[in-house]
N, C-alpha and C positions, 0 to 999 in steps of 0.2 A: 233120624240121621244114620247113615251107613258108615261104618268104620272099616277101613281096609288094613289088614295086617300084612306088612311087607316082609319078605324073607330077609333075615340077617345072618351073615356068616357066623359060623360057630365061634371063631376067635373073638368077634365083636361082642357076642353074648358073654363070653368068658371075661372080657375086659369090663363089661357092664356089671357083671356079678361081683367082680373084684372090687370095683370102686363103690358100688352101692352097698356092699356088705353082705350080699346074698351068697349062699353056698360057702360060708366061712371065710370069705375073701376080705375081711376087714384088715386094714393096716395094723400090724402087730403093736400092741401096747408094750410088750416086752421087747426091748431093743435088740435082743439076741435072736428073736424069732423072725422068720421071713415068710413071705408068700410068693408063690410062683404062678406065672401065667403061661400055660403051654400053648405055643403057637403051632402052625402046621409043620414048621421045619426046625424050630428051636424053642427054648424056654427062656422067658424073661423073669428075672427074680427081683423083687422089690423088698427092701428092708430099711428100717430106721437105724441110723448109726450116730454115734458121737464122733465128730471130726475134731480131733486135737491136732496140734502141730505135727506130731509124729505120723498120725494117720494121713494127714494131708500130704506130707512129704512122700509117703509110701504110694499114694494114689498118683502123685505127680511123676513117678518114675517112668511110666509109659504114656507118652503123649504123641499123637500123630504130628507129623511135620507141619501140617496145615495150621494147627493151633498155635505153634510157636510164632508163625507169621502174623497171627491175628491178635496176639496178646497186647492189650492196651494198659500200660503201666498207670496211666491216670485213673483208669477205672479200678484197678487193684488198690490204689491209694485211697480212693473214695470208699470202697467197701471196707478196707482196713480201719478207716476212721470210724465208720458206723459200728464195727465190731468192738473197737476200743471204747467207744462211748456207751457200749452195752445197749445199743438201739437195734441190734440185729433181731429179726423176727424168726425164731426157729419154726420148722415145719410149716412154712408158708405155701407149700405146694411145689416149690422149685426142687429139682432133683439133680444129683450128680450121676452122670451116665457113663458106664463102661461098656465097651462093645464085646462081642463074642470072643475076641482075641486078647481081651484084657487091657485094651487101650482106652484111656480117658478121652471121651469125646464131648463132654459138656460138664462145666463146673471149674474150668481152669482158673478163671479170675477169682472165684470164691475161695478156692483152695490156696491160691497164692496169698490172698488176703488173710486167711487163717494163719499161715506161716508168718507173714509180716507182722500181724498184730499179736501173735502168740495167744490167740483166743481159742475157744472151743464152741462149736455150733452143733446143733442137732438138725439133721436133714435126712432125706430119703435117698438111698443109693439104689440105682437101677442097673442091673448087670445083664448081659446076654443079648443086647439089642444088635441088630445088623450094623455093620460099619457104615453102610450108605446113609444111615440116619443122621450122621454128622452134617451132611450137606443141607439138611432141611431144618435143623434146630433153630437157627436164628431167623428163618424166613417166614415162619408161621405165626409169629406174635410180635408185638412191639412193647417196649417198656411202658409201664403205667405211670403217667405223669400226675402232677398235683391237680390239674383240672379233672382228670379221671377220678381221682380219689374223692375230691369234693363233690362231684356229681353223684358218685355212688353213695356217698354219705347223705344225699338228699338236699344239698344246697342248690338253690337256684343260681343261675349265672356262674356256674362253676369255673369256666374258662376266664371270665372277667375277674373273679375273686383271686384265682391263681396268679394271674399276671400282676395284680395289685399287691398281693402278699410277697411275690418275688422281689418287687422293687422295695417293699418295706423291709424285708430281710437285709438286702444290700445296704440300705440307708442306715439302719440301726447298727449294722456291723462295721460302719465306718467306710464303706465303699461307695462308689458312684453308681446309683441305680440307672437303668432297671436291672442290669445283670450284676455288675460289681464283682469283686473278687478276682481270682485267677483260677487256672486249672486245678490247683491244689487246694483252693478254698472255695467250695461251692456247697450250697445247702442241699440236703437230701430231701426227698419227697416227704419223708416223715417229719423232718424239722419244719418244713413249710406248712404242713397240715396242722402241726401242733401250734405254730404261730397263728394260723388262721383261726383255730378253735378258740384261742385266747381272746380274739377280737371279732368273732364271727358276726355278731349283731351289727357292730359299727361298720365292718367291712361290707356287710350286705347293703346297708344304707348308702355307703360310698359307691358301691357297684352300680346302684340305680342312677346316681348322679353321673358316674363315669359313662354309662351308656347314653344318657341324654346329651352329653357333650362330645360325642364321637366325631362330629363334623369339624370340631376344632382341634381335638387332641385324642390320641388313642384311648380306648376304654380302660386299658390297664393303667396307663399313666394317670388318667382322670381319677380312677378309683384310689390309687395311691396318694395323689395330691390332696384330694378331698379328705381322705382319712387323716393324714398328718396335720392338715389345717384344722380339722374338726377337733383334734386333740388339744389344740391351742384355744380355739374359739369356734364352737359349732355354728352359732348363728351367723357369724361373719363368713365362715367357710361356705355356707349355703348362698349368701348374698354374692360372694366373690364368683362362685361358679355360675350363678344365674346371670350375672352381668357378662361373664366371659362367653357363655353359651349363646345368649340372645343378642348381645351387643347393644342393649338398650340402657338408657340412663347412665351413660359413661361420659365423663368430662374428657375434653381433648387431651389434657396432660395427665390423665389417669394412668397409672401403671397397668391397669387392666386393658386399656385401649392399646397401649404399646404391645402388650403380650398378645392380644387377639389379632392385631394386624400382622404381627411377625409370624404367628402360627398359620394364619390363612395364606400369607405370602409364601410360606415354606412349602405348602402343598403343591404349588405350581412352579417353584424354583428348581432349577436343574441341580444346583449344589445344595442339597438339603441338609438341615441340621441333624445331628445325631439325636437319638432318644434321650441321651444324657443331657445334651445341651438344651433340649426343649424343657426337660424337667427343672434344670437349673434356672432358666429364664422365668419359669412359672413361680418358683420359690422366691426369687428376687422381686418379682412383681407383687407377690403376696406380702412380703416383708415391708415393702414401701407403701402399698395401699392400706395395710392395716393400721399404720400410724399416720395416714393422711399425707404422705410425702409425694408431691408431684414429680414427674420425670420428664426429662427432655430426650432421653434415649434409654434403650434397654439392651445390654450386651453381656454376654458371658462366653468365654472360650478358654478351655484349659490350655495352659502353656505347655510346650513340649517337655519341659523339665518337670511337669506336674506340680509346679509351685502354687498354682491357684486351686485351692480346695473346693470341693463341691459345697454349695451353700446349705445352710441349715435354716429351716423355717423357725421363725420366732413370733 
């Protein structure tokens, strides 16, 4: 096997040496120490810093006008809650970036969150980058979601599990799944990952059932419903979903029959049910079927004043 060695620009090798620890380029353990990367026209300096409220306020003194326009207060609130709950992960690879003119071009939301929560975080500060880097910072990556985290951790059906656990969080928090809450009350990826870890085996089993029933209801909804039903009665939960999925051995007045017909009709209906309405109907059908109660109709719709609460599985 012949191996070709491709030429690499000197500055790329310097970056490689810096991040791989070669040539003394290991990120400093001493937080007052720093490492520099000499580019062809300028020098980029990377160092580890403690960001207190005062440090954050100092860094926020010089911000490009573009960043003021892009500040999302809801995201600042979210980060501040994470910091207050002491769930912030220090030195996770994210950096605060200051350009060659001393302007902050990345880290605005994190610094605002430090000020708001009056917390202290440890992060990497990068200084000396070109101003043009600002326009590419948010274009070259996307936020890592719960499905990404679960897949990286080695779980099968990571996206299905993530959708199910998102509904479970909303349900247990007293909101209407699948999303629940509002802009100020939303779970973090870490919270959802922790909730999943607590029930990973059971959610894995429910994910398999959710996938099997995807022609009737979404895989995430099926996973969530099977999980909460299984907590009440695992054997009956399996029977309920087997009948719902296949449509066999169902009495005419069975709640499962009404639910299955309504969900199948909804797939072709112009005015579709919301995901919350589908979940509510499924729980009402389960509650009636579990006690052997026949139905003549199956309905649930939240009133405009919100007086009709989301049903609870029993």
